[in-house]
C-alpha beads as a LAMMPS data file, in Angstrom:
LAMMPS data file: protein, C-alpha beads

333 atoms
332 bonds

1 atom types
1 bond types

-500.0 500.0 xlo xhi
-500.0 500.0 ylo yhi
-500.0 500.0 zlo zhi

Masses

1 110.0

Atoms # bond

1 1 1 -234.168 384.880 48.928
2 1 1 -231.217 385.734 51.156
3 1 1 -233.537 387.243 53.721
4 1 1 -235.599 384.041 53.763
5 1 1 -232.424 381.942 54.283
6 1 1 -231.244 384.258 57.030
7 1 1 -234.604 384.039 58.767
8 1 1 -234.602 380.252 58.530
9 1 1 -231.019 380.055 59.853
10 1 1 -231.896 382.332 62.771
11 1 1 -234.883 380.158 63.630
12 1 1 -232.735 377.019 63.657
13 1 1 -230.147 378.696 65.885
14 1 1 -232.869 379.814 68.294
15 1 1 -234.323 376.312 68.500
16 1 1 -230.854 374.812 69.151
17 1 1 -230.286 377.394 71.904
18 1 1 -233.614 376.494 73.544
19 1 1 -232.778 372.772 73.414
20 1 1 -229.385 373.421 75.033
21 1 1 -230.980 375.496 77.800
22 1 1 -233.633 372.832 78.355
23 1 1 -231.089 370.003 78.545
24 1 1 -228.835 371.967 80.935
25 1 1 -231.847 372.746 83.150
26 1 1 -232.809 369.077 83.252
27 1 1 -229.253 368.100 84.196
28 1 1 -229.241 370.643 87.021
29 1 1 -232.585 369.392 88.318
30 1 1 -231.408 365.799 88.172
31 1 1 -228.226 366.664 90.071
32 1 1 -230.278 368.543 92.637
33 1 1 -232.634 365.614 93.014
34 1 1 -229.797 363.411 94.171
35 1 1 -228.858 365.955 96.817
36 1 1 -232.294 365.902 98.434
37 1 1 -232.174 364.087 101.763
38 1 1 -235.098 362.856 103.779
39 1 1 -235.954 365.302 106.509
40 1 1 -234.938 364.038 109.918
41 1 1 -237.364 364.401 112.803
42 1 1 -234.480 365.521 115.007
43 1 1 -233.569 368.622 113.002
44 1 1 -235.896 370.941 114.863
45 1 1 -236.424 368.861 117.991
46 1 1 -239.810 370.388 118.739
47 1 1 -240.622 368.499 121.920
48 1 1 -238.303 367.310 124.610
49 1 1 -240.507 366.477 127.552
50 1 1 -239.328 367.010 131.109
51 1 1 -241.815 364.362 131.976
52 1 1 -241.043 360.870 133.152
53 1 1 -244.439 359.726 134.278
54 1 1 -245.470 356.495 135.924
55 1 1 -248.467 354.333 135.226
56 1 1 -250.375 356.866 133.207
57 1 1 -248.068 356.669 130.211
58 1 1 -246.990 360.311 130.391
59 1 1 -243.337 359.509 129.860
60 1 1 -244.058 358.824 126.173
61 1 1 -244.714 362.226 124.496
62 1 1 -241.367 362.405 122.678
63 1 1 -241.630 358.955 121.124
64 1 1 -245.316 359.426 120.350
65 1 1 -245.344 363.028 119.111
66 1 1 -241.993 363.389 117.351
67 1 1 -241.228 359.862 116.199
68 1 1 -244.885 358.783 115.983
69 1 1 -244.140 355.252 117.157
70 1 1 -247.802 354.357 117.720
71 1 1 -247.443 350.644 118.483
72 1 1 -248.411 350.452 122.179
73 1 1 -248.197 346.673 122.551
74 1 1 -244.543 346.795 121.519
75 1 1 -243.522 349.989 123.270
76 1 1 -245.355 349.328 126.519
77 1 1 -244.136 345.738 126.384
78 1 1 -240.605 347.101 126.147
79 1 1 -241.255 349.540 129.007
80 1 1 -242.556 346.823 131.323
81 1 1 -239.791 344.423 130.251
82 1 1 -237.109 346.951 131.218
83 1 1 -238.872 347.733 134.485
84 1 1 -239.326 344.055 135.327
85 1 1 -235.712 343.166 134.554
86 1 1 -234.330 346.069 136.594
87 1 1 -236.634 345.268 139.489
88 1 1 -235.616 341.586 139.350
89 1 1 -231.906 342.466 139.297
90 1 1 -232.382 344.898 142.197
91 1 1 -234.159 342.137 144.118
92 1 1 -231.388 339.611 143.510
93 1 1 -228.701 342.124 144.497
94 1 1 -230.532 342.890 147.728
95 1 1 -231.311 346.504 146.900
96 1 1 -235.066 346.033 147.244
97 1 1 -237.149 343.488 149.111
98 1 1 -239.679 341.382 147.225
99 1 1 -241.462 338.506 148.927
100 1 1 -243.875 336.566 146.731
101 1 1 -245.194 334.238 149.411
102 1 1 -248.450 332.627 148.435
103 1 1 -249.581 331.604 144.967
104 1 1 -253.192 332.295 145.924
105 1 1 -252.357 335.919 146.752
106 1 1 -250.541 336.318 143.437
107 1 1 -253.570 334.944 141.593
108 1 1 -255.869 337.233 143.566
109 1 1 -253.843 340.235 142.339
110 1 1 -254.040 339.272 138.638
111 1 1 -257.296 341.225 138.013
112 1 1 -255.434 344.366 139.072
113 1 1 -252.638 343.446 136.645
114 1 1 -255.193 343.196 133.841
115 1 1 -256.452 346.688 134.728
116 1 1 -252.839 347.895 134.847
117 1 1 -252.340 346.753 131.246
118 1 1 -255.490 348.658 130.308
119 1 1 -254.111 351.787 131.987
120 1 1 -250.808 351.835 130.127
121 1 1 -252.282 350.698 126.780
122 1 1 -255.155 353.198 126.766
123 1 1 -252.823 355.930 128.029
124 1 1 -250.454 355.350 125.115
125 1 1 -253.302 355.366 122.618
126 1 1 -254.710 358.563 124.101
127 1 1 -251.369 360.383 124.114
128 1 1 -250.612 359.358 120.537
129 1 1 -253.871 361.004 119.474
130 1 1 -253.935 363.960 121.857
131 1 1 -250.564 365.277 120.638
132 1 1 -252.634 366.991 117.956
133 1 1 -254.606 368.763 120.676
134 1 1 -254.068 372.390 121.643
135 1 1 -252.494 371.433 125.001
136 1 1 -251.891 367.659 125.030
137 1 1 -250.149 367.184 128.402
138 1 1 -252.469 369.372 130.539
139 1 1 -255.494 367.852 128.782
140 1 1 -254.307 364.313 129.436
141 1 1 -253.448 365.038 133.081
142 1 1 -256.824 366.682 133.672
143 1 1 -258.645 363.632 132.307
144 1 1 -256.335 361.324 134.289
145 1 1 -257.036 363.197 137.526
146 1 1 -260.781 362.936 136.876
147 1 1 -260.470 359.246 137.825
148 1 1 -260.761 360.493 141.395
149 1 1 -264.482 360.883 140.653
150 1 1 -264.783 357.082 140.524
151 1 1 -262.954 356.482 143.794
152 1 1 -264.767 359.302 145.554
153 1 1 -268.140 358.004 144.352
154 1 1 -267.230 354.492 145.489
155 1 1 -266.312 355.736 148.955
156 1 1 -269.439 357.848 149.203
157 1 1 -272.142 355.540 147.838
158 1 1 -270.729 352.020 148.299
159 1 1 -268.578 352.175 151.421
160 1 1 -270.753 354.925 152.972
161 1 1 -267.734 356.936 154.107
162 1 1 -267.932 360.536 155.239
163 1 1 -266.314 362.836 152.689
164 1 1 -265.699 366.517 153.300
165 1 1 -267.604 369.032 151.232
166 1 1 -264.338 370.586 150.077
167 1 1 -263.226 367.307 148.520
168 1 1 -266.620 366.793 146.893
169 1 1 -266.482 370.258 145.349
170 1 1 -262.945 369.642 144.081
171 1 1 -263.967 366.334 142.504
172 1 1 -266.949 368.001 140.848
173 1 1 -264.628 370.684 139.463
174 1 1 -262.492 367.931 137.920
175 1 1 -265.539 366.214 136.459
176 1 1 -266.835 369.432 134.880
177 1 1 -263.380 370.211 133.484
178 1 1 -263.013 366.748 131.952
179 1 1 -266.475 366.943 130.376
180 1 1 -265.916 370.442 128.952
181 1 1 -262.458 369.725 127.508
182 1 1 -263.690 368.037 124.301
183 1 1 -266.112 370.906 123.726
184 1 1 -263.368 373.531 124.057
185 1 1 -260.664 371.735 122.077
186 1 1 -260.282 373.390 118.689
187 1 1 -258.469 370.288 117.368
188 1 1 -260.908 367.756 118.763
189 1 1 -260.003 364.126 118.081
190 1 1 -262.804 361.720 119.075
191 1 1 -260.533 358.669 119.129
192 1 1 -258.049 360.409 121.400
193 1 1 -260.708 361.371 123.918
194 1 1 -262.268 357.902 123.712
195 1 1 -258.971 356.284 124.677
196 1 1 -258.523 358.910 127.391
197 1 1 -261.948 357.955 128.765
198 1 1 -260.964 354.272 128.788
199 1 1 -257.746 355.250 130.567
200 1 1 -259.756 357.202 133.143
201 1 1 -262.052 354.239 133.818
202 1 1 -259.097 351.864 134.180
203 1 1 -257.324 354.180 136.629
204 1 1 -260.474 354.484 138.728
205 1 1 -261.051 350.721 138.618
206 1 1 -257.450 350.093 139.700
207 1 1 -257.847 352.357 142.728
208 1 1 -261.168 350.779 143.673
209 1 1 -259.733 347.278 143.377
210 1 1 -256.807 348.313 145.551
211 1 1 -259.258 349.456 148.237
212 1 1 -261.270 346.239 148.053
213 1 1 -258.287 343.895 147.929
214 1 1 -258.043 342.071 151.261
215 1 1 -254.609 340.360 151.542
216 1 1 -251.951 342.695 152.892
217 1 1 -248.877 340.490 152.592
218 1 1 -248.006 341.804 149.111
219 1 1 -246.083 345.059 149.279
220 1 1 -246.217 347.775 146.633
221 1 1 -243.050 346.396 145.034
222 1 1 -244.559 342.895 145.004
223 1 1 -247.632 344.235 143.243
224 1 1 -245.549 346.170 140.739
225 1 1 -243.382 343.123 140.039
226 1 1 -246.496 341.051 139.259
227 1 1 -247.809 343.864 137.076
228 1 1 -244.562 343.959 135.102
229 1 1 -244.420 340.208 134.511
230 1 1 -248.085 339.936 133.557
231 1 1 -247.872 342.986 131.261
232 1 1 -244.875 341.606 129.362
233 1 1 -246.600 338.273 128.779
234 1 1 -249.955 339.789 127.786
235 1 1 -248.593 342.567 125.558
236 1 1 -246.126 340.244 123.817
237 1 1 -248.875 337.767 123.024
238 1 1 -251.188 340.566 121.840
239 1 1 -248.667 342.284 119.562
240 1 1 -249.311 339.931 116.630
241 1 1 -253.166 339.920 116.765
242 1 1 -253.114 343.710 117.142
243 1 1 -250.992 344.035 113.995
244 1 1 -248.196 345.948 115.728
245 1 1 -245.568 343.233 115.335
246 1 1 -245.248 343.445 111.546
247 1 1 -246.418 347.050 111.166
248 1 1 -243.449 348.215 113.231
249 1 1 -241.098 346.815 110.583
250 1 1 -242.238 349.648 108.298
251 1 1 -241.507 352.294 110.933
252 1 1 -239.263 354.815 109.109
253 1 1 -236.974 355.536 112.092
254 1 1 -236.601 351.959 113.291
255 1 1 -232.812 352.023 112.878
256 1 1 -232.217 355.567 114.162
257 1 1 -229.951 355.549 117.189
258 1 1 -231.940 358.329 118.841
259 1 1 -235.063 356.227 118.652
260 1 1 -233.212 353.424 120.444
261 1 1 -231.709 355.791 123.027
262 1 1 -235.069 357.456 123.716
263 1 1 -236.702 354.058 124.277
264 1 1 -233.932 353.004 126.665
265 1 1 -234.055 356.327 128.509
266 1 1 -237.818 356.094 128.809
267 1 1 -237.611 352.612 130.314
268 1 1 -234.909 353.634 132.804
269 1 1 -236.683 356.824 133.845
270 1 1 -239.953 354.955 134.273
271 1 1 -238.324 352.381 136.536
272 1 1 -236.523 354.920 138.731
273 1 1 -239.666 357.029 139.017
274 1 1 -241.662 353.955 140.068
275 1 1 -239.028 353.125 142.689
276 1 1 -239.029 356.690 144.000
277 1 1 -242.842 356.722 144.092
278 1 1 -242.963 353.517 146.138
279 1 1 -240.410 354.878 148.622
280 1 1 -242.291 358.175 148.901
281 1 1 -245.563 356.335 149.494
282 1 1 -244.027 354.216 152.255
283 1 1 -242.408 357.162 154.035
284 1 1 -245.374 359.576 154.019
285 1 1 -249.031 359.482 154.933
286 1 1 -251.695 358.833 152.327
287 1 1 -252.771 362.471 152.226
288 1 1 -249.205 363.741 151.884
289 1 1 -248.463 361.244 149.117
290 1 1 -251.588 362.277 147.198
291 1 1 -250.721 365.949 147.629
292 1 1 -247.171 365.480 146.317
293 1 1 -248.452 363.381 143.426
294 1 1 -250.944 365.999 142.290
295 1 1 -248.449 368.787 142.848
296 1 1 -245.993 367.017 140.540
297 1 1 -248.679 366.790 137.859
298 1 1 -249.460 370.483 138.202
299 1 1 -245.777 371.347 137.791
300 1 1 -245.591 369.076 134.738
301 1 1 -248.649 370.694 133.200
302 1 1 -247.212 374.156 133.900
303 1 1 -243.843 373.348 132.310
304 1 1 -245.205 371.495 129.275
305 1 1 -245.890 374.689 127.210
306 1 1 -242.140 375.392 127.268
307 1 1 -241.345 372.017 125.711
308 1 1 -244.321 371.433 123.384
309 1 1 -245.792 373.483 120.607
310 1 1 -249.202 374.461 121.982
311 1 1 -251.975 376.777 120.917
312 1 1 -253.192 379.149 123.607
313 1 1 -256.903 378.673 124.148
314 1 1 -258.717 380.519 126.900
315 1 1 -261.499 377.945 127.123
316 1 1 -259.075 375.022 127.331
317 1 1 -256.994 376.786 129.985
318 1 1 -260.147 377.455 131.993
319 1 1 -260.907 373.727 131.895
320 1 1 -257.380 372.764 132.962
321 1 1 -257.375 375.273 135.852
322 1 1 -259.429 373.045 138.207
323 1 1 -256.349 370.823 138.544
324 1 1 -254.767 373.633 140.557
325 1 1 -257.918 373.976 142.642
326 1 1 -257.990 370.240 143.279
327 1 1 -254.356 370.140 144.411
328 1 1 -254.737 373.129 146.696
329 1 1 -257.851 371.714 148.351
330 1 1 -256.298 368.271 148.684
331 1 1 -253.414 369.730 150.678
332 1 1 -255.879 370.611 153.458
333 1 1 -257.287 367.083 153.944

Bonds

1 1 1 2
2 1 2 3
3 1 3 4
4 1 4 5
5 1 5 6
6 1 6 7
7 1 7 8
8 1 8 9
9 1 9 10
10 1 10 11
11 1 11 12
12 1 12 13
13 1 13 14
14 1 14 15
15 1 15 16
16 1 16 17
17 1 17 18
18 1 18 19
19 1 19 20
20 1 20 21
21 1 21 22
22 1 22 23
23 1 23 24
24 1 24 25
25 1 25 26
26 1 26 27
27 1 27 28
28 1 28 29
29 1 29 30
30 1 30 31
31 1 31 32
32 1 32 33
33 1 33 34
34 1 34 35
35 1 35 36
36 1 36 37
37 1 37 38
38 1 38 39
39 1 39 40
40 1 40 41
41 1 41 42
42 1 42 43
43 1 43 44
44 1 44 45
45 1 45 46
46 1 46 47
47 1 47 48
48 1 48 49
49 1 49 50
50 1 50 51
51 1 51 52
52 1 52 53
53 1 53 54
54 1 54 55
55 1 55 56
56 1 56 57
57 1 57 58
58 1 58 59
59 1 59 60
60 1 60 61
61 1 61 62
62 1 62 63
63 1 63 64
64 1 64 65
65 1 65 66
66 1 66 67
67 1 67 68
68 1 68 69
69 1 69 70
70 1 70 71
71 1 71 72
72 1 72 73
73 1 73 74
74 1 74 75
75 1 75 76
76 1 76 77
77 1 77 78
78 1 78 79
79 1 79 80
80 1 80 81
81 1 81 82
82 1 82 83
83 1 83 84
84 1 84 85
85 1 85 86
86 1 86 87
87 1 87 88
88 1 88 89
89 1 89 90
90 1 90 91
91 1 91 92
92 1 92 93
93 1 93 94
94 1 94 95
95 1 95 96
96 1 96 97
97 1 97 98
98 1 98 99
99 1 99 100
100 1 100 101
101 1 101 102
102 1 102 103
103 1 103 104
104 1 104 105
105 1 105 106
106 1 106 107
107 1 107 108
108 1 108 109
109 1 109 110
110 1 110 111
111 1 111 112
112 1 112 113
113 1 113 114
114 1 114 115
115 1 115 116
116 1 116 117
117 1 117 118
118 1 118 119
119 1 119 120
120 1 120 121
121 1 121 122
122 1 122 123
123 1 123 124
124 1 124 125
125 1 125 126
126 1 126 127
127 1 127 128
128 1 128 129
129 1 129 130
130 1 130 131
131 1 131 132
132 1 132 133
133 1 133 134
134 1 134 135
135 1 135 136
136 1 136 137
137 1 137 138
138 1 138 139
139 1 139 140
140 1 140 141
141 1 141 142
142 1 142 143
143 1 143 144
144 1 144 145
145 1 145 146
146 1 146 147
147 1 147 148
148 1 148 149
149 1 149 150
150 1 150 151
151 1 151 152
152 1 152 153
153 1 153 154
154 1 154 155
155 1 155 156
156 1 156 157
157 1 157 158
158 1 158 159
159 1 159 160
160 1 160 161
161 1 161 162
162 1 162 163
163 1 163 164
164 1 164 165
165 1 165 166
166 1 166 167
167 1 167 168
168 1 168 169
169 1 169 170
170 1 170 171
171 1 171 172
172 1 172 173
173 1 173 174
174 1 174 175
175 1 175 176
176 1 176 177
177 1 177 178
178 1 178 179
179 1 179 180
180 1 180 181
181 1 181 182
182 1 182 183
183 1 183 184
184 1 184 185
185 1 185 186
186 1 186 187
187 1 187 188
188 1 188 189
189 1 189 190
190 1 190 191
191 1 191 192
192 1 192 193
193 1 193 194
194 1 194 195
195 1 195 196
196 1 196 197
197 1 197 198
198 1 198 199
199 1 199 200
200 1 200 201
201 1 201 202
202 1 202 203
203 1 203 204
204 1 204 205
205 1 205 206
206 1 206 207
207 1 207 208
208 1 208 209
209 1 209 210
210 1 210 211
211 1 211 212
212 1 212 213
213 1 213 214
214 1 214 215
215 1 215 216
216 1 216 217
217 1 217 218
218 1 218 219
219 1 219 220
220 1 220 221
221 1 221 222
222 1 222 223
223 1 223 224
224 1 224 225
225 1 225 226
226 1 226 227
227 1 227 228
228 1 228 229
229 1 229 230
230 1 230 231
231 1 231 232
232 1 232 233
233 1 233 234
234 1 234 235
235 1 235 236
236 1 236 237
237 1 237 238
238 1 238 239
239 1 239 240
240 1 240 241
241 1 241 242
242 1 242 243
243 1 243 244
244 1 244 245
245 1 245 246
246 1 246 247
247 1 247 248
248 1 248 249
249 1 249 250
250 1 250 251
251 1 251 252
252 1 252 253
253 1 253 254
254 1 254 255
255 1 255 256
256 1 256 257
257 1 257 258
258 1 258 259
259 1 259 260
260 1 260 261
261 1 261 262
262 1 262 263
263 1 263 264
264 1 264 265
265 1 265 266
266 1 266 267
267 1 267 268
268 1 268 269
269 1 269 270
270 1 270 271
271 1 271 272
272 1 272 273
273 1 273 274
274 1 274 275
275 1 275 276
276 1 276 277
277 1 277 278
278 1 278 279
279 1 279 280
280 1 280 281
281 1 281 282
282 1 282 283
283 1 283 284
284 1 284 285
285 1 285 286
286 1 286 287
287 1 287 288
288 1 288 289
289 1 289 290
290 1 290 291
291 1 291 292
292 1 292 293
293 1 293 294
294 1 294 295
295 1 295 296
296 1 296 297
297 1 297 298
298 1 298 299
299 1 299 300
300 1 300 301
301 1 301 302
302 1 302 303
303 1 303 304
304 1 304 305
305 1 305 306
306 1 306 307
307 1 307 308
308 1 308 309
309 1 309 310
310 1 310 311
311 1 311 312
312 1 312 313
313 1 313 314
314 1 314 315
315 1 315 316
316 1 316 317
317 1 317 318
318 1 318 319
319 1 319 320
320 1 320 321
321 1 321 322
322 1 322 323
323 1 323 324
324 1 324 325
325 1 325 326
326 1 326 327
327 1 327 328
328 1 328 329
329 1 329 330
330 1 330 331
331 1 331 332
332 1 332 333
């Protein structure tokens, strides 16, 4: 009888001990739950781009890859708004010269402004998808440079111009590289390459329109000023139908100061790069300007592996290599 009571008492003590351990474990887990903080995207800072690209949208990798702010109507609208305001202030202060003479010439340039919006919008869409690629920046630049196929074909078959065999071979290298890239990408994203193709077509169409455009009274700064104003109006009006206006309210880092600072820095860098590009174009010949432009892209593609997490792929690198061949051959034109 005593043994039975002792056994029963020991069982009750063991159950009470288990309940105490269980309750203390729950309290510790609850206290630990309150200490959990949402992981910040700036803790590891995986990609700080040295890039501050121009019309092709390549100044956006940090905002697109780290913050994942994939609302191009809003972001590109902000970019063009900053560029337009700075250009307008520089004009009023006398730092740059803008002469918008005839309304008919402004209206004749509006088709190019529409294509310009397509360039920056499709470029943003492509970059936001290609950040998952093995080498996003070299891939995007290779596809962007393949737009020279359109301009070269237009000169050869429409304007009947004489083109050197070296340039034709270089353009064909670019075309083959751009076609083979999706086949060699181990993280192939069809939507990303589709937007990159649209970007390529828009860049080629912009260059062709610039060759066909007759009035010469509008300078490069005049054209860029019209592009900025038209882009702000069009992108602002398209932000609501595209769904970006209200979707951006759910963006998790909307109130992060680094998101605001990166957007401001991107707008400023884009404007100063545009201004430097226009001055370089006016002070050099067309061949020298094209050579420096492609050389800058090669340097950007070469430095991007040090700032972005990339997967080494021999096939992808072999497709990106024709960019170097194109730049080297273009220096001899």
